[in-house]
N, C-alpha and C positions, 0 to 999 in steps of 0.2 A: 504493500498498498504505500501510497506518497501521500504528502499534503506541502502545500506550500497555501502565501500569504500577503497580500500587493495593498498597496493603504494611497490612494493616488488624488490629488486635488485639480483639477480648471478652473481656468478663471473662460467667462462667458464673453469674450472681447464687444464690446457694445452692450453687454447688460449690464455688469456687474454684481454680478452673480458667479458666486464659487460654490462649486463642489464638493464632495471628497468621495470619492468609494468605496467600500470598506470588499474588497473579493476574495471567497477565496477559490480556489481548486482542489477534490476530495481526485483517487486515480486512483489504479493500478498498474505496474507495467507487469513486463513476462517478457523472457530473453529463450527459445530453448537454440542448443546446435541443432543443424540437415545442413546435407548438402553438400559439408566444408566450406558451413558459411554459419551464423549468427543470423537468427529468425527474432526481429526485436514488434512488441503488442505492446501501445498506451493508449489508456483509455481514464481521459477524467472527464468528473461532471466541477461548474464551474458557480459556483453563484454568487451573488449583489444584495451586499448591505441596503440595500435600495430597492426599495416594492417596485419601484416603474421601472425594473432593468429586469429580463428574464435571462431566467438561466440558459446553462448547454453542457452540448457533448460534444466532447471531441474525440478522435480514433485515430492513430495515424498505427503503420505499417512498418519499417521495415526491417533488408536485411545489407553485411556486411560479409562480402568476403575476403580476404587474405591469401596474395597471392606472393 
């Protein structure tokens, strides 16, 4: 399992509005050796502190071979 946290602030130009985001990333990572290389898979769910922003899923797959 993996977890990371982000804190960011943004200033909306022209509106003088400062927004603060607390972003949480929760995920699972896996790697297996196959066909002379490594197959990696990551699945992450991202949550925002603001109810106006939707959470989302992100999946990545990679394969690396050393020659």
